[in-house]
C-alpha positions as CSV (number, residue, x, y, z in Angstrom):
1,M,15.4,8.5,-0.1
2,R,12.2,8.5,2.0
3,L,9.1,6.8,0.7
4,V,5.6,6.9,2.2
5,T,2.6,4.9,1.2
6,W,-0.9,5.8,2.3
7,N,-4.5,4.7,1.4
8,I,-5.9,8.2,1.3
9,N,-9.5,7.2,0.8
10,S,-10.2,10.1,-1.7
11,I,-7.4,12.5,-2.5
12,R,-9.7,15.5,-3.2
13,L,-11.6,15.1,0.0
14,R,-8.3,14.8,2.0
15,I,-5.9,17.0,0.0
16,D,-5.3,19.1,3.1
17,L,-4.2,15.9,4.9
18,V,-1.8,15.2,2.1
19,R,-0.4,18.7,2.6
20,R,0.0,18.0,6.3
21,L,1.8,14.7,5.6
22,T,4.2,16.1,3.1
23,S,5.0,19.0,5.4
24,V,5.6,16.8,8.5
25,M,7.2,13.7,6.9
26,A,8.7,15.2,3.8
27,P,8.8,12.1,1.6
28,D,10.7,12.1,-1.6
29,V,8.1,9.7,-3.0
30,L,4.5,9.3,-1.9
31,C,2.4,6.4,-3.0
32,L,-1.4,6.8,-2.7
33,Q,-4.2,4.3,-3.0
34,E,-7.9,4.8,-3.3
35,I,-7.5,8.2,-4.8
36,K,-11.1,8.0,-6.1
37,V,-10.9,10.5,-8.9
38,D,-11.1,10.5,-12.7
39,D,-7.8,11.4,-14.2
40,P,-9.0,14.8,-15.7
41,L,-10.0,15.9,-12.1
42,F,-6.8,14.8,-10.4
43,P,-5.5,17.7,-8.2
44,L,-2.2,17.9,-10.1
45,A,-1.6,21.6,-9.4
46,A,-2.0,21.0,-5.6
47,C,0.6,18.2,-5.7
48,E,3.0,20.4,-7.6
49,E,2.6,23.2,-5.1
50,M,3.5,20.8,-2.3
51,G,6.9,20.2,-4.1
52,Y,6.1,17.2,-6.2
53,P,6.6,18.2,-9.9
54,H,6.6,14.6,-11.0
55,V,3.3,12.9,-10.7
56,A,1.8,9.7,-12.2
57,F,-1.8,8.7,-11.5
58,H,-4.3,6.1,-12.7
59,G,-7.7,6.9,-11.3
60,M,-11.5,6.4,-11.6
61,K,-14.5,8.2,-10.2
62,G,-15.4,7.3,-6.6
63,Y,-13.5,4.0,-6.6
64,N,-10.0,2.6,-6.5
65,G,-7.2,4.6,-8.2
66,V,-3.5,4.9,-7.5
67,A,-0.9,7.6,-7.7
68,V,2.8,8.3,-7.3
69,L,4.1,11.8,-6.3
70,S,7.8,12.3,-6.6
71,K,10.4,14.9,-6.1
72,L,12.6,12.9,-8.5
73,P,11.9,12.7,-12.2
74,I,10.0,9.6,-13.2
75,D,9.6,7.8,-16.5
76,D,8.5,4.5,-18.0
77,V,5.1,4.7,-16.3
78,R,3.0,1.5,-16.6
79,T,-0.4,0.6,-15.3
80,P,-0.9,-3.2,-15.2
81,S,-4.3,-4.6,-14.9
82,W,-5.3,-8.0,-13.4
83,C,-8.0,-10.6,-13.8
84,G,-9.3,-9.0,-17.0
85,R,-10.5,-5.9,-15.2
86,E,-9.5,-2.3,-15.8
87,D,-10.1,-1.2,-12.2
88,R,-7.0,1.0,-11.7
89,R,-5.2,-0.7,-8.8
90,H,-1.6,-0.8,-10.0
91,L,1.0,1.8,-11.2
92,V,4.7,1.3,-11.8
93,A,7.0,4.3,-12.2
94,R,10.8,4.3,-12.6
95,L,12.7,7.0,-10.8
96,A,15.7,8.8,-12.2
97,N,17.9,7.1,-9.6
98,G,17.1,3.7,-11.2
99,V,14.6,2.5,-8.6
100,S,11.2,1.4,-9.8
101,V,8.3,2.2,-7.5
102,H,5.2,-0.1,-7.7
103,C,2.1,1.4,-6.1
104,L,-0.5,-1.4,-5.5
105,Y,-4.0,-1.7,-4.1
106,I,-5.2,-5.3,-3.7
107,P,-9.0,-5.8,-3.5
108,A,-10.6,-6.0,-0.1
109,G,-12.6,-9.1,-0.8
110,G,-16.0,-8.5,0.7
111,D,-17.2,-10.1,4.0
112,I,-17.7,-13.8,3.5
113,P,-14.4,-15.8,3.4
114,D,-15.6,-18.4,0.9
115,P,-14.7,-18.0,-2.8
116,E,-17.5,-20.4,-3.8
117,T,-20.2,-18.0,-2.4
118,N,-18.4,-14.7,-2.5
119,D,-17.2,-13.5,-5.9
120,K,-15.3,-10.6,-4.4
121,F,-13.2,-13.0,-2.3
122,A,-12.6,-15.2,-5.3
123,H,-11.4,-12.2,-7.3
124,K,-9.1,-11.1,-4.5
125,L,-7.4,-14.6,-4.4
126,D,-7.1,-14.7,-8.2
127,F,-5.7,-11.1,-8.2
128,V,-2.9,-12.1,-5.8
129,R,-2.2,-15.3,-7.8
130,E,-1.8,-13.3,-11.0
131,L,0.5,-10.8,-9.2
132,T,2.7,-13.6,-7.9
133,D,3.1,-15.1,-11.4
134,W,3.8,-11.8,-13.0
135,Y,6.4,-10.7,-10.4
136,A,8.1,-14.1,-10.5
137,S,8.6,-13.6,-14.3
138,N,9.3,-9.9,-14.4
139,L,11.4,-8.9,-11.4
140,R,14.8,-10.3,-10.3
141,P,16.4,-10.0,-6.8
142,T,19.0,-7.7,-8.4
143,D,16.5,-5.3,-9.7
144,K,16.1,-2.1,-7.6
145,A,12.3,-2.1,-6.8
146,I,10.0,-1.0,-4.1
147,L,6.4,-2.4,-3.9
148,A,4.2,-0.3,-1.6
149,G,0.5,0.0,-1.0
150,D,-2.7,-1.3,0.6
151,F,-2.5,-5.1,0.3
152,N,-5.6,-5.7,2.3
153,I,-4.0,-8.7,4.0
154,A,-2.5,-8.8,7.5
155,P,-0.2,-11.8,7.3
156,L,1.4,-12.1,10.8
157,E,-0.3,-13.0,14.1
158,N,0.7,-9.7,15.5
159,D,-0.5,-7.8,12.5
160,V,-4.1,-8.2,13.8
161,W,-5.6,-7.4,17.2
162,S,-6.6,-11.1,17.8
163,H,-5.1,-13.8,15.7
164,K,-7.7,-16.4,16.9
165,Q,-10.7,-14.2,16.3
166,M,-9.5,-13.0,12.9
167,L,-8.8,-16.4,11.3
168,R,-12.3,-16.4,9.8
169,V,-12.3,-12.7,8.9
170,I,-11.2,-11.6,5.4
171,S,-7.7,-10.0,5.5
172,H,-6.3,-12.7,7.9
173,T,-7.7,-16.0,6.7
174,P,-5.1,-18.8,6.2
175,V,-5.7,-18.9,2.4
176,E,-5.0,-15.1,2.1
177,V,-1.9,-15.3,4.3
178,D,-0.6,-18.3,2.3
179,L,-1.1,-16.5,-1.0
180,L,0.6,-13.3,0.3
181,E,3.6,-15.3,1.6
182,R,3.9,-16.9,-1.9
183,F,3.7,-13.5,-3.5
184,Q,6.4,-12.2,-1.2
185,A,8.6,-15.2,-2.0
186,S,8.1,-14.7,-5.8
187,V,11.2,-12.4,-6.1
188,P,11.7,-12.7,-3.0
189,F,10.7,-9.4,-1.5
190,V,11.9,-8.1,1.9
191,D,9.2,-6.7,4.3
192,A,10.9,-3.3,4.9
193,V,8.8,-2.4,8.0
194,R,9.2,-5.8,9.8
195,H,12.9,-5.5,8.9
196,F,13.0,-3.1,11.9
197,V,9.9,-4.1,13.9
198,P,10.1,-7.7,15.4
199,H,7.4,-10.1,14.6
200,S,6.6,-10.3,18.3
201,E,5.6,-6.7,18.4
202,R,2.0,-5.7,17.5
203,L,1.8,-3.3,14.5
204,Y,-1.3,-2.0,12.8
205,T,-1.9,0.5,9.9
206,W,-5.7,0.4,9.8
207,W,-8.6,0.9,12.3
208,S,-12.2,0.7,11.3
209,Y,-14.4,3.7,11.1
210,R,-17.0,1.6,12.9
211,S,-15.1,1.7,16.2
212,A,-16.4,4.4,18.5
213,D,-13.0,4.8,20.1
214,W,-10.4,3.3,17.8
215,E,-7.5,4.3,20.0
216,K,-8.9,2.8,23.2
217,N,-10.2,-0.4,21.5
218,D,-7.1,-0.7,19.3
219,R,-8.6,-3.4,17.1
220,G,-6.3,-2.7,14.2
221,R,-4.8,-4.6,11.3
222,R,-1.5,-4.2,9.4
223,L,-2.9,-4.0,5.8
224,D,-0.4,-1.5,4.4
225,H,3.0,-2.7,3.4
226,V,6.3,-1.7,1.9
227,W,8.4,-4.5,0.3
228,V,11.8,-4.1,-1.3
229,T,13.9,-6.3,-3.5
230,P,16.9,-8.1,-1.9
231,C,19.4,-5.7,-3.5
232,L,17.8,-2.8,-1.7
233,A,17.6,-4.4,1.7
234,P,21.1,-3.3,2.8
235,S,20.1,0.3,2.0
236,L,17.2,0.3,4.5
237,R,17.8,2.8,7.3
238,G,14.5,3.1,9.1
239,A,10.7,2.6,9.0
240,M,7.7,4.1,10.8
241,V,3.9,3.8,10.9
242,A,2.4,7.2,11.5
243,R,-0.3,6.1,13.9
244,E,-1.1,9.6,14.9
245,A,-2.6,10.4,11.5
246,R,-5.6,8.3,12.4
247,S,-6.6,11.1,14.9
248,W,-6.4,13.9,12.3
249,V,-9.6,15.7,11.4
250,Q,-11.7,13.6,8.9
251,P,-9.0,11.0,8.6
252,S,-8.5,8.0,6.4
253,D,-9.1,4.7,8.1
254,H,-5.5,3.9,7.1
255,V,-2.3,5.6,8.3
256,P,0.9,6.4,6.4
257,V,3.7,3.9,6.4
258,M,7.3,5.3,5.8
259,I,10.6,3.8,5.0
260,D,14.1,5.5,4.6
261,L,16.8,4.2,2.3
262,D,20.4,5.3,1.9
263,L,20.9,5.0,-1.9
C-alpha cells in the first residue's frame, strides 16, 4: 500500500496538482491538509475521476481542513477536535484492510515563541499535549495505524536548514521538539521516513514562499511526517519526499511525502 501526505494549501486552487500527483505517484491513500473548503463545495467528483471512489473530508472555508482519498473502502470516519475548538484539523478513517489512517494538521503557532505573549503558540503546545494524552489512551502498539500530516514541527537538527539559528523560531524550539518527542513516544510511533533516511542526512518538506530562490537558498524544514505503529514498522518498504513538486506551477509551499508498505 502506498500512502502520500500533502499540505495542499487549497484543494480547489490546486486540484490540477492533485491530479498530477495521483498520476505520477499513484498513491492508494492520499492525506491532504489545509484543503480550505466548506464540505458542500469539496471537489468530490474530481477526486472520484482520479480513481478515488472513497473520500472522507472535514473542511471549512478558507482555513484548515483535512481529507483522506482512498482506492480502498473506508468506514468508521471520525473527526476529533482539540482544545475546545472545532477547527477541522483531524480526521480518522479505517480502511478495509484493517489499517486506520489518521490525517492531522497541527497549528503553526504564530511568530513569537512565547506562550505567555502569543496565544497561538500556547494553543499549539496545548494541542500537542492533548493529542499525546489521547493517543496514549486510545492506540496500542499492536493496532495497525498510520498518522500522517503537517505537524508544523521539525524535530531533528537536520530537519531544518540551521539548527542554531532555528532554536528561537517556531517549529524548531526546544519546547515544541520535546512535546513532539513525547507525542511520538505515546504509542510509541515509528517515524516512517527517518526509518529509511539517516538522522545525519538533511531532509526538508517545506520551503517558504518568501524565498526568492527556494532551491538555491534551500532554507527548508521537515514539517510533514508519517508515523506508523510498531506492528506496521516491519511492513515498511520505502519512503520518499517529492521535492520536485515545490517547482510545479503555482505550488504549495509543502511537498508530498510518500511511504510504501507491504501489507
